[in-house]
C-alpha positions, -999 to +999 in steps of 0.1 A: -001+000+000+016+031-012-005+056+008-026+044+037-042+077+042-060+100+019-066+138+017-071+163-011-090+138-030-124+121-027-121+094-001-137+062-011-135+025-004-108+019+022-102+056+028-139+062+038-145+059+074-176+060+098-203+080+077-227+051+079-255+070+097-252+101+074-251+077+042-281+059+055-300+093+060-290+105+025-301+072+009-335+073+026-341+107+015-330+102-022-353+070-022-382+090-011-375+118-038-368+144-010-342+171-018-313+173+006-290+200+016-255+193+033-238+218+052-204+218+070-170+237+065-147+229+039-130+196+038-153+177+062-159+150+037-194+162+021-183+153-015-170+117-003-200+110+016-223+116-015-200+097-037-198+067-013-236+069-011-242+071-048-219+041-055-239+020-029-271+030-042-261+024-079-253-011-069-288-016-055-309+003-082-293+004-119-322+029-127-308+054-106-287+079-122-263+106-104-252+137-119-224+157-103-219+194-108-193+216-091-200+253-091-163+259-079-155+288-106-190+295-118-199+331-113-227+340-138-261+325-150-248+316-185-219+297-170-242+278-148-267+269-174-241+257-197-224+236-172-258+224-157-270+212-190-237+196-203-235+177-170-271+164-172-266+154-209-234+135-200-248+117-169-278+104-189-258+094-222-237+062-224-216+077-253-208+110-273-231+096-300-261+094-276-253+126-262-257+143-295-287+124-300-302+136-267-294+172-274-314+171-306-342+154-289-345+173-257-339+208-270-367+223-291-366+261-284-330+266-284-301+247-302-270+246-281-235+242-297-221+208-289-182+201-287-158+177-272-141+190-241-104+181-238-108+176-202-117+137-198-138+145-167-163+164-191-164+147-223-193+169-237-198+208-234-229+227-245-228+265-251-256+287-259-264+322-276-270+342-244-299+362-258-316+330-270-310+313-236-323+342-216-356+338-236-358+301-231-343+294-197-371+271-186-361+246-213-325+242-196-339+244-160-364+217-169-340+195-188-332+170-161-370+162-153-378+159-190-349+134-196-358+113-164-395+112-174-388+101-210-360+076-200-380+062-169-352+068-147-347+084-112-320+112-116-303+125-086-287+162-094-257+168-069-246+205-069-213+212-052-203+247-039-240+260-043-233+290-025-216+303-054-250+310-069-250+342-045-221+357-063-239+361-095-250+396-107-285+391-096-283+357-075-315+361-057-335+365-090-318+335-104-326+315-073-363+324-076-362+309-112-342+279-102-367+272-072-398+277-092-386+251-119-371+225-095-397+224-070-422+209-097-398+183-108-414+148-099-384+126-111-356+144-096-338+147-062-316+176-057-287+174-034-271+207-028-240+212-005-212+237-002-183+248+020-193+282+033-215+273+062-228+307+069-237+313+034-254+278+030-273+283+062-286+318+050-297+300+018-317+273+034-330+285+070-338+322+062-373+325+053-368+353+029-347+333+007-359+314-024-345+281-013-361+282+022-375+248+032-365+233-002-358+200+014-342+184+043-310+197+059-282+177+071-255+194+094-224+173+088-204+166+119-167+158+125-159+121+127-155+113+165-121+104+180-135+070+190-138+062+153-106+077+142-085+057+164-094+021+150-093+034+116-056+048+119-045+018+138-060-005+111-044+016+082-009+014+099-013-024+105-023-032+070+011-017+059+031-038+082+035-009+108+020-002+142+009+026+161-007+027+197-042+037+203-030+065+224-009+082+197-037+076+171-059+095+195-035+122+198-033+127+161-072+129+160-072+153+189-043+176+177-062+179+142-096+185+163-111+153+143-111+174+112-111+146+084-087+162+059-064+171+084-065+139+105-056+120+074-029+143+063-012+141+098-017+103+100+001+101+066+028+123+078+034+102+109+031+069+089+060+081+066+082+089+097+075+055+112+099+028+106+081-002+123+063+011+154+053+047+158+070+068+188+060+099+200+091+116+183+076+105+150+044+125+158+066+155+167+086+154+137+057+151+115+040+180+129+072+201+124+075+190+088+039+200+079+045+236+097+078+238+075+058+229+044+031+254+051+050+283+067+051+305+034+014+301+029+004+306+065+028+336+068+011+351+036-023+345+053-011+362+084+002+393+066-031+399+049-049+402+081-055+434+102-042+440+137-076+435+152-081+403+132-047+389+144-055+398+180-088+381+178-071+349+164-046+352+195-075+352+218-089+322+202-056+304+203-058+312+241-092+294+240-112+326+249-149+325+243-162+357+258-149+380+230-172+409+241-162+408+277-142+440+290-114+416+301-108+400+267-113+433+247-087+449+269-063+420+272-061+415+233-068+450+221-099+443+201-115+477+202-151+480+212-174+451+215-193+461+184-160+455+166-162+418+172-190+410+149-171+427+118-139+408+128-158+374+129-174+381+095-142+392+080-122+361+093-154+339+081-150+355+046-112+347+045-124+311+056-100+311+085-128+305+111-160+289+115-187+303+135-218+282+147-237+301+173-215+313+200-189+287+189-158+299+172-131+275+157-102+276+132-111+258+098-074+247+096-061+232+129-027+231+115-029+269+110-038+273+147-008+252+157+014+273+134+001+305+150+007+293+186+043+279+179+057+301+153+037+334+150+026+344+185+055+320+202+030+307+228+046+273+229 
């Protein structure tokens, strides 16, 4: 086994661990035709969970078709509609020839241009005349339901980084159009997920937003330490190495059970281990990762204001009452009204995650770097 731990890529098969409850919940909703929204910070495993569930469900039901759409770099309605229609056609076609046939069959009011995309992950690409597309947007938004009905399949449309819809020129108006069409689809389940939790929560929990109560919401949680320990121990054992439960627990605890970073640190420790992991292997692995990311972290810190850095210092010291007089004075945070602005700015930088009164770092390794190398707390 060349790499016992996986991060930066979708975790599947042996790399996938302890999301059984969430996977069963997702499967139940999809089978019932209910739309699902998954909310969690970046790198908590949303995409891996959905892919794992899709593979399991496809083995049981061959009439079930999953379509995956990533809005990572989408910033306009035209870009969305072209990507959306291309992904739907690709997911419901077994070949390029069938895709061309489906385009001719399912588009009546507008005729898109069809081309082969050199990216092997996206074999077909549709493009539209924008003026014509604006007049006939319904044909694109209704495309998945029309195809599913005619082909007698159940289609699951999975949209990643859904919060990017809000960055469009008139995001609210476009959301209203999407909601008006999608809520009428009888043969489709939509799975919407994204990495900016505060934006996603606003999308689905704020009554004034178009996608309010569009379906069921799952707030994805971290994988508990009790599940990480046997997983880490098992992966070491399968490669002829051993690690104690105590050291495996320490890896999970240091990374605050964050799926991406637990696997990253475990991999670094594994690389330092000869046969049996010792405490020094963990120490060296952490220092190696800090060295590796110092330039990135330093650049991140240089972009922050003094108030923002002072807030992070207070967070490193495990302060929780940020608006108290003592904390405001001890960390030079200004007035209590300033705290809200600081939190918002750090959220937008994707440095912290805020859930109610709980504030945490999105990157636990960045927190360690701040403590050890920037604020010199350790």
